[in-house]
N, C-alpha and C positions, 0 to 999 in steps of 0.2 A: 262290486268291490270284493276282493279277496276270494277269488275263484278256488285256489288251492285249499285254503282253510275251510271254505264251505264244503268241499268234497270230503275233507277229513271228518268234519262234524257229521255229515250224512252217513259216512261209513261207520262212525262210532255209534250213532243212533240205531242203525240197523243191527249192529253187533250186540248192543244191549237188549234189543227186542228179541233177537234170535236166541239169546241166552236166557230169556225169561226173567231178566232183571227189571224190565218195565213191561207194562201192559197198557194198551190204549194210549191215553194222553198223559200217563204218569211219567215223571222223570224229565230232566233237562240237561243241556250241555252248553258249554261256551269255550271259546278259544280267544286268547288275547293276541292282538297284532298291534304292537306299539301302544298307543293310547286309545285303541278301539277294541271292541269285543264283537265277535260273531257269535250270536246266541240263538237258541231255539225259541220259537214263538209260543205264546200262551195257547194252551189247548192243542199242542202239536203231537201227533202220533209219531213217535220216533221210528217205528218200523216202516212208516210210509213217508219219511222225511225226504225232501228234495232241496237242492241248493237255493232255489228261488223262495222257499218258505222261511229261510233264515233272515234274521234282522241284525243290522250293525248298529251298535250304540257306542257312545263315548264313556269314559270312566265316571261320568256323572249320571249315566243312565239315559242320556238324551238320544233319541232315535235319529240316526243319520241316514239310514237306508232300510227299506223294507216296508211291506204293507201290513205285516202282522205285529201286534203288540208283543213286546218281549215277554219271556217267561215270568210268571208271578214270583219266581224265586230269584229274580235279578238282584234284589238287595243282598241275598246270600252270596251270590257270585261276586258281586262288587266288593263285599267285605273281605272275601278270601283273597282276591287280587290285591286289595289294599294292604293286607296284613302279612302276606306271604310272597314267596317268589314264584307263585303259580303262573304257568303259561296256559293251563286249561283246567276246567272244573267239570266234574260229572256228578250228577245226582240221580239216584234210582230208588224205586220202591220194590226192592227185591224181598220176597216173602220170608226167607229165613232171617235175613237182617232185621226186618220189621219185628219178627217174633222175638228175637233176642232183645231188641231195643224196648219191647213192651215189658220185659220181665227181668232185665238185668241193668246194672249201672256200667258194666264193662262187658266186652265179649271175652269170655274166659279163654285163657291161652292153652288150647288143646294141641296146638301145633306151632312149630317155630316159624311158620310162614307169617306170623304176626310181626316178626322182627323187622323186615323191610318196610313195614308200614309206620315204623317209628316206635313200636312197642304195643302194649296191650291197647286195643281199640276201645275208646271211651264212648259212652252214650250221652249225647247232648240233651239237656232238659227240654221238655216239650214247650213249644210256643206255637201260635197260629202261623200257618204257612205264609210266606211272603212278607213277614214283618221284620223290622229291625231287631226285635227281641229274639226271634229265631236265629238271625244271623249272629248276634252276640253269643247266644248259647252254643252255637256250632263252633265259633272261633275259640271259645274256652275249651271245648272238647278236642279241638285240633291242635292245641298247644303242644309242640314237639312231635306231632303226628302228621301224616299225609292223608289220613282217612278217619272218619268218625261215623258212628251210628246216630240216628235222630229218634228220640223217644216217640213211639206211636206214629212213625212217619216213614223212615227209610234210611238211606246211607248216602254219604258224600265223600268224594276224594278229589285230590288235585294232583297235577303232575307237570312235567316238562312238555308234554304233548297230550292231546285228547286221547290217543291210544293208551298212553301210560295211565291216565286218570281212569279210563275204563278198566284196564287190567287190575288196578288197585281195587276198584269196586267189585270186580269178579273175585279177587282174593278174599275180600271181606265176606262176600256171600258164601264162598266155599268154606271159610272158617266157621261161619254161622251154621251152615248146613251140617258140617262135620260135628260141631258141638251138639246140635239138635239130635243127630243120630246117636251120638255117644250117650246122651242123657236117656234116650229110649232104651238103651241096653243096661244102664246102671249108673253109678256115680263116677264120672270120668276123672281120671288122674290129670291134673293140670301141671303145666311146667312151672317151676319155681323161678324167682327172680334171678338166682344164680345160673340156672339152666338157660334162661333167655339171654343173659349177659354172655354166657359161653357161646351160644349160637351166634350172637351178634359179632363176637370176636372172630368166630370161624368164617362168617360171611366176609369180613374185612380181610382176613388172612388169605382166603382163597380168591379174593377179587371176584366174588360171585356175581354173575350177570354182566361183568364188564367186557367190553370188546377188546380183542387183542390187536386190532388194527390201529 
């Protein structure tokens, strides 16, 4: 089932692994196809992912195809699909994102790249992985946003495609790494609410990232 979607998830997994956002069996991905999800399996190495290793579930989490148990974070993925217009979800254990999530309640706005994520990235309160509690905490942090950090855990993002979800995770990690480097040099200047609002207006005015076709 879903050969095209499987190929996209495999490419996304290898992209995250190559970028250092996941290591070993950390992280997971999913793509929605109607009332079904193509998801990575529990204990899957995203850098070694193959189409056959993916599992298909319905929106209740029931396995429809695949020999591998779905990712332990399936409740999180299902919650995001239930509460947002997501077509894909990506979750990573990127090091700078984890570091900021261990020490801050938000990812400080050192750059206007936070604007396309919906605003300043929040940190979801900690809960045990794979639990409804974690899913609820992440949904709260995602309100009005397309990405969030997870306390002592990692990062999560969603999008209209798995490529877009991964790109947003990469942006979060870039922001976290930029902030980490700035702190090493001194006390970073943060963008104000007015400056972020002006950047958001400029994105809209310029049609930033929109196709002309």
